[in-house]
N, C-alpha and C positions, 0 to 999 in steps of 0.2 A: 555589407552583404546584400542589401537589395539592389544596388547598382549592379552587383557582379551576376545576381540572378537575371536581372533585366537584359544584361549583355549576353549571357549564355541562352537566354530564350530567342533572343533576336538572331544569335548565331545559328541556333538550330533551325529556325524558320528560313533564314537566308540560304543554308545549305541544302535545306530540303527543296527549296525553289530551284536552285542551281543545279541539283541532282536530277531533278525531274526534266530539266530542258538539256542538260550537258553532262550526262553520267560519265562517259569515257575521258572526257576533258578534265573534270573535277578529279577523277581518279588519278590520271597521269600527272597532274599538276601536284598533287599530294606527294606522289612517288619522286618526282624530280626535285622537289624542295627537300624531301628527306635525304636524298641521295648527295644533294648539294651540300647537306649539312655534315654528312659523313667523311665526304672526301678530304677536308683539312686535316682531320684526324688520321685518315689513312695516310695520306701524303707525309705528315710529320712522322708517323711511326714507320714509314719505309725510309724515310731520311735517317732517322735514328739508327735503324738497323745497319744501314750503309755506313753511317759514322763509325758504329761500334766494330764492324767488320774491318773498315780500313784502318782503324787504330791498333787492333789487334795484328794485323797483316802487315802494318806499316814497315816499309824498307824490305820486304820478303820476296817482292816481286811475283806475288800470287794473283793471278787473274783467271780465276775459275768461274765455273756455271754459276755459283751463288752469287758472285760479285756482278757479274753481267745480268742476271735477273733483277738485283736489286737495283743496279744502274738504270736498266730500262724501265722497271716499275717508276723510279723516282722521275725519269724523263717523261713518261706518259702522264703521270699525276700532275705535271706542270701545265699541260694544256687542256686536260679533261674538264678542270673547273670553268675554263673560259667557254667551252662547248656546251656545258650544262647551263651556265648562266645565259647563254644566247638563247637556249631552248625555253627557259624560265622567262626570259624577257618577251619572247615571242608569245608564251602562254599568257602572261600578264596582259599584253597587248590585246590578245583574244578575249580575255575576261572582260575588258573594256568594251570592246566591240559587241560580242555575242550577248553577254549578261547584261551588259549596259542596256541593249536594247530590248530585252526582256522586261526589265525593272521600269523602264521608261514607259513603255508601252502598258504595263500593268497599272502604273500611276495615272496615266491619261486615262486609260479605259475608266477607272474608278471614279476620276472626276467627272467623266461623262455620265456615269450612273446615278450619281448622288442628286437628290432633290434639289431644286433651286431654293427652296427654303432654307438648306443648311447654309448655302452660300451667305446668307443675311445675318448669320449668327456671328457676332463678334469673336466669340472664343474659337471658332472654327476657322476664322479668318486669320488670328493669332498664329494657330498651329500650321495653316496653309502657308502663310508668308514665309515662316521659318523652313518649312520643309522645301519651299521653292527657292530660298535664297542660294542654295547649292544643287538644286535639282535633285536627281535620283542617284548620282554618281557616288555619294556616300556609301551605297549600298555595294557597289562594285569595289570602292577603296577598302571598305570593310572586308570583303572576301579575299582581296589580294593580299591585305596586311594579314589577315587570318593564315592564309597558306604560308606566308613568309614566317609567321609565328609558329607554324607546326615544324618548320626546319630549324628554328631556335630551339624549339622544345627537345628535338631529337639531338641537336648538338650539346645541349646542356646534359641530357642524359647520358650521352657518350662520354662527355667530359668528367661528369661525377663519377662514372663507372671506372674511368681511366685512374682518376685520382684516388678512389677508394681502394682500387687494387694495389697501388702502391704505398698509401698511407692516409688513413681516415682523418688524422688531424690536418694534413694539407688540405683536404677537401672541405671541412669544416671552416677553417680560416678563410678560404676562399669565398665560401658562401656568406660568411660574416662581412668580408669586405664589400660586398655588393649591396647588402640591406640599407646603408645610408642612401645611395644612389636611387634605390628602388622607392624609398618614402618620399624623396625629392619629386621624382617623377609623377608619381600618383598625386600627391597633395596640389601641386602647381597646375597640372593638366585640369583638375576638376575646378579650380578656381578661375582659370582663365577663360573657361566656358561660362562660369556662373556670372560674370559681368556682362557678358553679351545676352544671357538669357533671362536675367533678372527683371529688366525694365522693358517689358513688351509695349508700354504705351510710347517710350521714347522711340522704340524700334519702329513701331507704326508711324509716328510723325517723320522720322527719317525717310522712310519710304515713300510717303506722300509727298514730300517736298523734293525728293530726288526724281519723282515722276514727272515734275514740271519741266526737267531738262531731259526727258525721255520721250515725251509726247509732244510731237512737232507743233500741233496748233497751240499747246499749253506754252512752249517755248517762245513761239511768235508773240504771244500774249505778254510774256515777261519781259521780252525785249521793248516792245512798244511802250509798256507801262514803266520801262526803266527799273525794272525789279530784279534783274539779274544779280547785282551786288547783294542785294538784301537777301535774297533767297540763297546765294552762295555763302553768305556769312553764317546764315542759320544752319547749312549741312556743315560748315566747317565747325560752328561751336558743338554741334552734336557729336561729330567724329573726333575733336579734340578731348571733348570730356570723356569718350570712351576710350581714346589711345592713352590718355593721361593715366587712367585706372590700370590699364594693361601694363604701361610702363613700370609702375610701382610693383605689379606683380613679377614682372620679368627681372627687375632689379633685385627682388628677394631671392628669386629663383637662382639667378647667377651666383648671388653670395653663398647660398646653401650649396649649390653644385660645387663650388670650388672647395669648400669646407669637407663635403663627401668625397671628392675625388682625392684630396689629400689625406683623408683617414683611410679609404680604399688603398690608396697607393702606399702608405706607409705598412699596412698588414701584408699586402703582396710582397713588399722589399723584404719584409721579415722571413716570409715563406722561401723567397728566392735565394738569401744568405743561408737559410737552413739547407737548402737543397745542395747549394755549393759545397757547403761545409762536408755534407755526405759524399761528394765526389772526392774531396781532399783527402778524406778518410779511406777511400776504396770501396766505400759501400755500394755505390752506383757507377755506371760507365758514363761518359762524356755523352755518348748520342742518347742514352737514357735520360739523362739530365736535361738535354735540350728538348726532348719529347715531352717531359714533365711540365717544364716551363712553357713550351709552346701550347700544351694542352690548357695550363692554367689561364694563358692569355686568351686562348679560344674560348675556354669556359666563361671566363669574365666577359668577353666580347658578346659572346652569345646571350648571356644572361642581361647585359646592358641592352642588346637589341629586342631581347624578349620583352623586357620592361618597357622600353621606348614604344615597341609595337602595341604592347598591351594598353599604354597611355593613349596611343593613336587609335585603338580599336575602341577605348572608351569614349574619345572625342567623336569617332564615326558613329559610335552606337546612339549618342544623343540626337544626330542627324536622322539616323535609320529609325528611332523610335518615333519621331514625328513624320516620317514618311508611313510607317506602319498604322499610326494613330489616323491618318488620312484613309490608308487602305481598309482599316477596320470601322470606319464609321458607317454607321447603321442608317439606312433610309429614314427619313423623318416622316414621310407619310406611310401609313399602313397599306399594305396591299391585300385585297381579299384573296381567299384561296380559290375561290371559283368566280373569277371575275367575268363580267358581262363584256362582250366584244361588240363594238359598234361597227356598222357596216360603211361609215364615212359619209354617209347622206346628211343632208340638212337637219340639223336637230331642233326640237323644240326645247327652250330653257325656262324653267320656273324656279324662281327663288322664294322658298317658303319661310318667311319669319327669320330671316339670316342676320345674326350679329356676329361681329368679329373684334377680337382683341390681339393684338400680335404677341407672340411668345415673351414671357418675362415681364409683361405689363398686364395691367388690370384696366386701362383706359380703352373703351369701346371706340373702335375706328369706323365701324359701321353698326347701325342699330335697326333692328327690326324691318329688314327689307323683304317687301313681298312683291313680286312683279312677275309677270309672264312676257317672254320674247318668242312669237310665233315664228314657225318655219317661214323662211324667205323674207323675213320682215327687215326692213331698214330701220335700224333703233340706234338713237343718239344719245349721249350721256354729255350733260354740261353742268356747270356749276363752278364755284370758287374753288381756289386751290385748298387741299386738306378737307374736301367735303367727303371723300372717300371713293372717287371714280377710279383710282389706279387700284385701291384695295378690292373694289368690285371685280375688276378685270383679274386679278391675282386669285381671287377666290374661283372664278370661273375656269380659270387655266388651271386649277387645282395645284397652285404653287403652296396654298395653305388651304386647310379645311375649316370650315366655319366653327365658331365657338358655340353657336347656338343654331338651331333651324338647320335646314338642308337645301342643297341645289340638286333639281332634278334635271336630267337630260333624257328626253323621250320617256319619260315616266320612271326612269331608274336613277336611284341616288348616286351622285357622281363618285362617292366613296366606293362604290361597288363595280365601277366601271374600270376595265382595262385601260391604264394610262396611255400606253402606246397607241391603242385604238382611239382614244379620245383627242390625243395629240395630232394624229392623222386627220381628224376631222377640222382641226383649228388651223388658221392662216393669220399670224398675229404680225403687226408692224408698229414696234414702239418707237418713242420719240428718239430715244438713243440706239440707232439701229448699227448693226455690224457692217463695216466695209468689207467686201469680198475682192481681193486682189488677184483676179483671175482673168481669163479671157471673157469679154462682155457675155457671149452666148451661155458659156458655163456658168458664170456668176448668177445670171438671171434663171437658168435651169436648177439651181440649187432649191428653188421653191417647191420642187417636186423630185428630188434625187433617187426616190425609191421606185421611179419608173423610167423607162428607156428614154434616152434624150431625144427631142423632137424639135428641131430647128424652126419649123414652122409655128408651133406652139410658142416658142420663144418670141418669135416675132410678132405674134398676135398680142402678146403680153406687152412687149416693148411698144407697140402702136397704142394700146390703151393707156399706158401710164405716160404718152407724149415723150418717150424716150428715143424713139426711131430718128426722130428729127436731127437730134445732135449725135446719135450712133453713126448714122450714115455719112456724117461730117468727118468722122474720124478716120485716119488713114487705114486702120486695119477693120473698120466697121464692126461686124459681129465678132471678128477675131482679134478685135484690138485688147491688148493687155492693159488691165488696169494697176496702177501703182508706178509712180514716176522711178522707183528706185529699181525696177525690172527693165532688162533691155527692151527699148522700144515702147515703154510703158507711159501711161499719163496719168495724172489725177483728176478725176472729174470734179467739177465745182460741188459745192454743198447742194445746190438745188439739184444737178444732174444725179448726184448720188441718191438724193431722195426719191426721185423719179425711178431709177434702177431698182431700189428696194419696193417701190410699188409694183414695178413690173414683177419681181420676183414673186410677191404676195400674190398677185394675178394669175401667174403661171401655175401657183399652188392648186388653184381650184377647189378650195376646201369648202366643206359645208357650212362653216362658220368664219368669216373674216372679222377680226378686230383691228381698227385703225385708230391708233393714238396719235392726234396731230400729224396727219399723214402729209400735209402740204405746208409746214410751217416754213420751209426754205424755198417755196415755190412762188413765183409771181401771180397775180390775181387772173390774168388772162389764162395762163397755163393751168392754173387751179380749177378754174370753171370747166375747161376742156376735159380735165382728168376726173372730175366726179361726174361728168356726163358719161365718160367711158367707163367709169367704174359701175354705174347704174346699169349699163348695157350689157357689161360683161359679168355681172353678178346675179342675173335672174334666176331666181330659184334658190339663191344663196342667201343666208343669214348675214347681215352685216351690222356691226356694232361700231359705231363712229363716236371718238370723243374729241372734242374740239373746243377751244375758246372763242372760235369765229363763228357767230350764231348764223353767218350767212351761209355757211357751208353746212348746216344741219337742218335748214328749214324745210328741205325736200324729203326729210326721213319721214317714214310712216308714223312713228311716234318719238317724241322726245322727252327724256327723263332728267328733271332738274333736280341735282342732289344739293341739299343745304342742311347743315347740322348733322352730318354724318347718316342721313335717312333721305328718302324719296320726298320731296317737297311737292313737285308738280309732275305730272305725266300726261302726254296727249299729243295730238298733231300741232303743227305750227299754227294752224289756222284756230284750233281749240284753245291753245295756251295764250294766243293773242287775245281772243275774246274774253278770256278769263281776266286778262289785264293784272296780272300777277308778276311774280319775280322774273319770269321768263321774258314776258312783254317788255318788262321796265328794261332789262339789260340789252334786249334786242334793238329798242328804240334807241338807247344810249349809243350803242355801237353804230347803228345806222346814221345817226347824227354826226357822229365823228367822221364817217366816211364821206357824207355830204358835205362837211366843212372841209 
């Protein structure tokens, strides 16, 4: 009953969305499906009347108006179903095109609205992976199957009405004949889904292993490390285990389907002999007998189709439920009713006694951080892995809120600031940056897509990032398509890709720039030039630089050394070298390594 309620709830919601976007289309789809269900009975009835009329007038040479009308009706009803079927097929295709787009865009929009924090939640990832296994198409499949089910219901009602009119016992026996098939369909449809839905950990493992065959760089590494066969065998093992379970279910289903079909067939055979016996006794005419038998067959077929479609609706509903779970996911971060709108200028940043632990954990990742980053300051973060640098940036970007303390932007608590206006102030380059496979100029201009495209501004950013030297060497230069899979496209090297990402960041001209290992894939000579250009291009802007290369941070106004989840040292390069503490020790070790 709970599953039925969920199915009806999702059906109502899908239909509401479909009605809002395509009222006329939904209305006529239902009408044509209903008409299509009625036509077989109408055709059978006309044929029955024709046979009865011919039987009565056999050999009399009668060719009157009644016979002509019945013959004409029978002829017309031969091709009408084909026309209706063509119209329904066209409507079904339109459902896929029009409503498929509606649901796809709705899903993508929701994914874009959700907080980044939500994507780091394993439970959400499980639901998202299931929802994306088949995309949003189950919503369209659900609607299409539902419209067909409406036709089946109309057909069942008409069939029951006809059989009840002639003999309620025939009607009852026909319904009883269908019950075994109904039970088999419902039981084994549920069980088939349960196998795939039960073990989310294994599903996640399969997705991860399979991704190694989808990502080009991962596949290259698999081949070079000679791990293709190993990973192939892992995937084969997972799929075999799943499929073996599925085969057991399908074998049981086949056996029970045969038993239920024999049971149903036996009952229908008894009903058929009974009707024939009544013809022999002269209680009903031959045409009427054929009409009743055809109606029984049509009713049986409609019931089976309805049950089959109901089972399919249940299957689609499981996917639809996952899609709606994503769409219904609430924002992880609270939004203030009267948010403060920033003007996008360079901010002053203050961390006041900030501590943080990730959701569902009690271990602090940051402990009692208090520091100020002044407007226009070049501020560097260094420290060992796991010291809290990345978490510091996540809090500053408001991916998470502090567990204790607060972060002030221009004197306002970050939690009270409008997120869009805060993001407009930020320009961020993470270690794992996204490639943009567009024309070069457009790819760089994505740094500030909310403003009019300005090629000169793009070129300035390209020069500052040391990108122009290789861009001008490409056949299309600033119109060069990125991505070898596209016509006349090419794949930049990792270093070139990183420079283009820096260009995109500089093009943004944000009040606060955050660079996380921005030159990890760039040679030392180019790195030095890039940092010189960054310093020139970011005058008046606040820059936060995270790096393990101490040579890249020594020119910062201040350097913050993270250790043990808190601020261990802070000061300029000269001040920290004089202090001769952790920073000085690590800097000297790296310098000796380079000297060697």
